[in-house]
VOPAGU-2260 file (C-alpha; in pm, 1 decimal, decimal comma):
REM VOPAGU-2260
SITE   aa  ch    i         X         Y         Z
SITE  MET   A    0     607,7     244,6   -1378,8
SITE  LYS   A    1     559,6     -78,2   -1489,2
SITE  ILE   A    2     264,1    -213,0   -1654,7
SITE  ILE   A    3     169,1    -568,0   -1469,6
SITE  TYR   A    4    -208,1    -616,1   -1550,4
SITE  GLU   A    5    -393,8    -485,8   -1833,0
SITE  ASP   A    6    -719,6    -530,2   -1974,3
SITE  ASN   A    7   -1041,3    -302,9   -2087,2
SITE  HIS   A    8   -1108,1    -242,9   -1763,0
SITE  LEU   A    9    -820,0    -220,3   -1555,6
SITE  LEU   A   10    -464,8    -112,9   -1510,6
SITE  GLY   A   11    -239,0    -301,9   -1277,0
SITE  LEU   A   12      49,8    -111,1   -1226,6
SITE  TYR   A   13     404,1    -150,8   -1049,2
SITE  LYS   A   14     461,3     182,2    -834,5
SITE  PRO   A   15     829,2     231,9    -740,8
SITE  ALA   A   16     907,4     399,0    -394,4
SITE  GLY   A   17     912,4     773,4    -410,2
SITE  LEU   A   18     660,1     820,4    -690,9
SITE  PRO   A   19     338,8     966,1    -586,0
SITE  VAL   A   20      17,3     771,6    -658,1
SITE  GLN   A   21    -149,1    1119,6    -757,2
SITE  ALA   A   22     -32,1    1489,8    -785,7
SITE  ASP   A   23      88,6    1664,8    -480,9
SITE  SER   A   24     243,7    1974,2    -374,4
SITE  SER   A   25     612,7    1874,5    -502,1
SITE  GLY   A   26     458,8    1914,5    -847,2
SITE  ASP   A   27     650,7    1574,9    -926,0
SITE  HIS   A   28     508,4    1340,6   -1196,4
SITE  SER   A   29     268,4    1087,9   -1055,2
SITE  LEU   A   30     118,8     740,2   -1096,6
SITE  LEU   A   31    -208,4     867,5   -1247,6
SITE  ASP   A   32     -13,5    1095,3   -1447,9
SITE  LEU   A   33     174,5     842,3   -1616,0
SITE  ALA   A   34     -78,7     590,7   -1657,2
SITE  LYS   A   35    -279,0     834,0   -1850,8
SITE  ALA   A   36      -2,2     918,5   -2078,2
SITE  TYR   A   37      57,2     551,0   -2154,1
SITE  VAL   A   38    -310,1     469,1   -2265,9
SITE  LYS   A   39    -312,1     772,9   -2463,8
SITE  GLU   A   40      -7,4     701,2   -2646,1
SITE  ARG   A   41     -65,9     331,3   -2690,1
SITE  TYR   A   42    -394,6     348,9   -2788,0
SITE  ASN   A   43    -391,0     684,0   -2966,9
SITE  LYS   A   44    -671,5     830,3   -2784,0
SITE  PRO   A   45    -760,4    1157,7   -2864,9
SITE  GLY   A   46    -852,6    1442,5   -2598,7
SITE  ALA   A   47    -837,4    1350,2   -2218,9
SITE  VAL   A   48    -771,8     998,3   -2103,3
SITE  PHE   A   49   -1043,2     841,7   -1804,3
SITE  MET   A   50    -803,3     686,5   -1539,4
SITE  GLY   A   51    -991,3     635,3   -1194,5
SITE  LEU   A   52    -802,7     618,4    -864,7
SITE  ILE   A   53    -917,7     326,0    -669,3
SITE  HIS   A   54    -655,2     327,3    -367,3
SITE  ARG   A   55    -362,3     476,6    -279,7
SITE  LEU   A   56      -7,8     383,9    -144,2
SITE  ASP   A   57     233,8     620,4      51,9
SITE  ARG   A   58     471,5     788,6    -147,6
SITE  PRO   A   59     773,0     609,9      21,4
SITE  VAL   A   60     599,9     264,2     -16,4
SITE  SER   A   61     623,9      41,6    -341,9
SITE  GLY   A   62     405,1    -224,1    -495,1
SITE  VAL   A   63      90,2    -303,1    -664,1
SITE  VAL   A   64    -164,5     -46,6    -770,0
SITE  VAL   A   65    -467,8     -98,2    -969,4
SITE  LEU   A   66    -648,9     201,5   -1135,3
SITE  ALA   A   67    -967,1     177,3   -1342,2
SITE  ARG   A   68   -1014,2     234,2   -1717,3
SITE  THR   A   69   -1349,7     282,0   -1718,1
SITE  SER   A   70   -1623,8     456,1   -1472,1
SITE  LYS   A   71   -1833,0     127,5   -1444,2
SITE  ALA   A   72   -1493,8     -45,6   -1317,9
SITE  LEU   A   73   -1393,2     233,3   -1095,9
SITE  GLU   A   74   -1757,8     220,2    -914,5
SITE  ARG   A   75   -1755,0    -150,1    -900,4
SITE  MET   A   76   -1391,3    -164,0    -754,3
SITE  ASN   A   77   -1462,8     102,0    -502,3
SITE  ALA   A   78   -1768,0    -112,7    -375,7
SITE  LEU   A   79   -1508,7    -438,2    -360,1
SITE  PHE   A   80   -1243,0    -265,2    -131,4
SITE  ARG   A   81   -1545,9     -77,9      77,2
SITE  GLU   A   82   -1705,4    -409,8     135,8
SITE  ARG   A   83   -1378,6    -562,9     210,5
SITE  LYS   A   84   -1353,1    -793,5     -59,4
SITE  VAL   A   85   -1016,7    -718,2    -209,0
SITE  GLN   A   86    -761,4    -928,8     -22,7
SITE  LYS   A   87    -429,2    -684,3      21,3
SITE  THR   A   88     -87,7    -869,3      98,2
SITE  TYR   A   89     205,7    -652,1     195,1
SITE  TRP   A   90     571,9    -737,8     319,6
SITE  ALA   A   91     758,1    -537,0     538,6
SITE  ILE   A   92    1083,6    -571,6     674,1
SITE  THR   A   93    1178,2    -478,6    1039,7
SITE  LYS   A   94    1495,3    -519,8    1263,9
SITE  GLU   A   95    1275,9    -624,7    1582,2
SITE  ARG   A   96    1088,5    -984,8    1585,9
SITE  PRO   A   97     748,6    -959,9    1654,9
SITE  ASN   A   98     596,8   -1115,0    1967,0
SITE  PRO   A   99     408,9   -1347,0    1892,7
SITE  LEU   A  100     510,9   -1408,5    1568,7
SITE  GLU   A  101     214,8   -1399,3    1419,7
SITE  GLY   A  102    -120,9   -1254,5    1512,3
SITE  LYS   A  103    -411,8   -1034,1    1457,1
SITE  LEU   A  104    -342,8    -657,3    1547,9
SITE  VAL   A  105    -659,2    -427,2    1665,3
SITE  HIS   A  106    -594,3     -45,8    1705,1
SITE  TYR   A  107    -795,6     280,0    1681,7
SITE  ILE   A  108    -613,7     526,3    1439,8
SITE  ARG   A  109    -648,2     878,9    1410,1
SITE  LYS   A  110    -484,5    1065,5    1146,6
SITE  ASP   A  111    -351,7    1430,4    1198,8
SITE  LYS   A  112    -364,4    1589,8     864,6
SITE  ASN   A  113    -133,7    1877,1     972,5
SITE  ARG   A  114     159,0    1662,8    1092,6
SITE  ASN   A  115      45,7    1380,2     807,2
SITE  ARG   A  116      96,2    1145,4    1091,9
SITE  ALA   A  117    -133,8     879,5    1252,0
SITE  PHE   A  118    -147,7     763,6    1591,0
SITE  ALA   A  119    -262,5     417,7    1725,3
SITE  TYR   A  120    -449,6     349,0    2058,7
SITE  GLU   A  121    -549,3       3,8    2194,2
SITE  ARG   A  122    -916,7     107,9    2271,1
SITE  PRO   A  123   -1174,8     354,1    2181,6
SITE  SER   A  124   -1200,4     649,9    2401,1
SITE  ARG   A  125   -1415,5    1004,9    2426,6
SITE  ARG   A  126   -1073,6    1168,5    2391,0
SITE  GLN   A  127    -975,2    1036,4    2077,4
SITE  ALA   A  128   -1324,2    1004,1    1926,6
SITE  GLN   A  129   -1223,2    1022,7    1571,6
SITE  ALA   A  130    -998,6     753,4    1569,4
SITE  LYS   A  131   -1128,7     433,2    1379,5
SITE  LYS   A  132   -1085,2      92,4    1418,0
SITE  ALA   A  133    -795,8     -68,1    1204,9
SITE  GLU   A  134    -721,5    -465,4    1193,1
SITE  LEU   A  135    -460,8    -685,4    1020,2
SITE  TYR   A  136    -305,2   -1018,8    1056,0
SITE  TYR   A  137      70,3   -1040,8    1026,7
SITE  GLN   A  138     339,7   -1336,6    1061,5
SITE  LEU   A  139     694,1   -1364,3    1044,3
SITE  ILE   A  140     806,7   -1540,8     715,2
SITE  ALA   A  141    1191,2   -1497,6     734,2
SITE  ASP   A  142    1478,9   -1378,8     935,7
SITE  ILE   A  143    1828,9   -1310,5     784,6
SITE  ASN   A  144    2090,6   -1116,4     917,6
SITE  ASN   A  145    1913,2    -947,8    1223,0
SITE  HIS   A  146    1613,4    -846,2     984,0
SITE  CYS   A  147    1273,0    -991,6     970,2
SITE  LEU   A  148    1054,3   -1013,6     670,0
SITE  LEU   A  149     653,0    -992,6     785,4
SITE  GLU   A  150     381,1   -1071,4     564,5
SITE  VAL   A  151      76,9    -830,5     645,4
SITE  LYS   A  152    -275,7    -869,4     564,3
SITE  PRO   A  153    -497,4    -559,5     614,7
SITE  LEU   A  154    -849,1    -597,9     691,7
SITE  THR   A  155    -896,4    -220,1     689,2
SITE  GLY   A  156    -758,1      54,6     493,2
SITE  ARG   A  157    -668,7     323,4     769,9
SITE  PRO   A  158    -376,3     617,2     699,4
SITE  HIS   A  159     -52,0     469,2     748,9
SITE  GLN   A  160    -230,8     168,6     888,2
SITE  ILE   A  161      37,8     -90,6     834,9
SITE  ARG   A  162     338,7     124,6     940,7
SITE  VAL   A  163     174,1     310,9    1275,8
SITE  GLN   A  164      41,4     -58,9    1400,5
SITE  LEU   A  165     385,8    -216,8    1354,5
SITE  ALA   A  166     578,9      13,4    1533,2
SITE  ALA   A  167     287,9      23,0    1805,6
SITE  ILE   A  168     396,2    -346,3    1881,8
SITE  GLY   A  169     788,5    -240,4    1890,5
SITE  CYS   A  170     885,6    -307,6    1511,9
SITE  PRO   A  171     884,6     -16,2    1289,7
SITE  ILE   A  172     960,3     -78,6     960,7
SITE  VAL   A  173    1319,8     -15,2     836,3
SITE  GLY   A  174    1378,0     318,2     703,4
SITE  ASP   A  175    1000,4     474,1     839,0
SITE  LEU   A  176    1182,0     783,7    1043,2
SITE  LYS   A  177     812,1     889,4    1116,4
SITE  TYR   A  178     695,9     584,4    1307,4
SITE  GLY   A  179    1061,2     553,2    1503,9
SITE  TYR   A  180    1312,8     389,3    1292,6
SITE  PRO   A  181    1638,7     549,9    1394,0
SITE  THR   A  182    1783,9     581,9    1036,1
SITE  ALA   A  183    1656,6     672,1     679,1
SITE  ARG   A  184    1737,3     444,0     342,7
SITE  PRO   A  185    1958,0     591,2     114,2
SITE  LYS   A  186    1674,0     661,6    -126,5
SITE  GLY   A  187    1426,4     762,7     136,8
SITE  ASN   A  188    1222,6     485,3     120,7
SITE  ILE   A  189    1058,1     267,3     361,8
SITE  LEU   A  190    1079,7    -107,9     336,4
SITE  LEU   A  191     705,1    -153,7     319,7
SITE  HIS   A  192     574,6    -336,3     -21,2
SITE  SER   A  193     219,1    -389,7    -186,6
SITE  TYR   A  194     281,2    -727,4    -284,0
SITE  ALA   A  195     -44,3    -864,4    -418,5
SITE  LEU   A  196    -415,3    -784,6    -489,6
SITE  GLU   A  197    -662,9   -1054,3    -505,9
SITE  PHE   A  198   -1027,8    -985,9    -614,7
SITE  ILE   A  199   -1309,7   -1093,5    -831,0
SITE  HIS   A  200   -1274,0    -867,7   -1172,4
SITE  PRO   A  201   -1575,0    -626,1   -1150,8
SITE  VAL   A  202   -1677,3    -693,7   -1483,3
SITE  LYS   A  203   -1604,4   -1023,9   -1625,1
SITE  LYS   A  204   -1646,5   -1167,2   -1259,0
SITE  THR   A  205   -1347,7   -1381,0   -1277,7
SITE  PRO   A  206   -1069,9   -1426,8   -1029,9
SITE  VAL   A  207    -781,4   -1165,7   -1041,1
SITE  ARG   A  208    -449,0   -1164,8    -888,0
SITE  ILE   A  209    -193,0    -906,2    -952,9
SITE  SER   A  210     127,4    -934,7    -784,7
SITE  ALA   A  211     469,2    -814,0    -818,6
SITE  LYS   A  212     803,1    -828,9    -612,3
SITE  PRO   A  213    1000,3    -556,0    -461,5
SITE  GLU   A  214    1276,1    -388,9    -636,4
SITE  ASN   A  215    1589,1    -158,4    -604,3
SITE  ASP   A  216    1678,1    -178,9    -259,8
SITE  GLU   A  217    1962,2    -444,6    -178,2
SITE  LEU   A  218    1754,7    -537,6     158,2
SITE  TRP   A  219    1464,8    -677,3     -57,7
SITE  SER   A  220    1694,0    -892,3    -228,6
SITE  TRP   A  221    1787,7   -1090,0     107,4
SITE  PHE   A  222    1457,0   -1233,2     114,8
SITE  VAL   A  223    1317,1   -1230,4    -247,6
């Protein structure tokens, strides 16, 4: 965990791939636990530390996560995400070139909680009534050694959205066995990275941009 943004209301962190954002059945330390411990130690806070979870990243995904240090910031940041007033930028490495090289994807995504897997459909149907509309923009920004770097800007926040939508157009993310990539990465990560979050500060009302480049996988070093 690295601190990349901090004020009295928000904490912006770099989450490495493999670290869960919140506690799960594995019993491993989580980003939320580490953030609370950091604030407690740095500011010598007695008792429990408040740390609000605003959004999540899948465990094998790396990148920027923002947490709320106050209940006011949590409520207002939740509203910004809900109202789509947070611009999210992701990077993804694929082996396949998308066709076309840039565009907008619209699918209807259903999450199977028992299998922890999402399914994307091209159109809504009565059979998949629980599927929710998912939208994103993508563009190819580099092509090196038969690998493609895509920039992705999701407009919605559905479970596994980027992973399943890119797989649906024949571009599974490198290392993502769940969605069709044939081989795993040595550390079990997938090459999807939350690169930047941009929004108006929920209390100060000033523009905020929090970004971090990906680390700890040699394929990322080809591009960044």
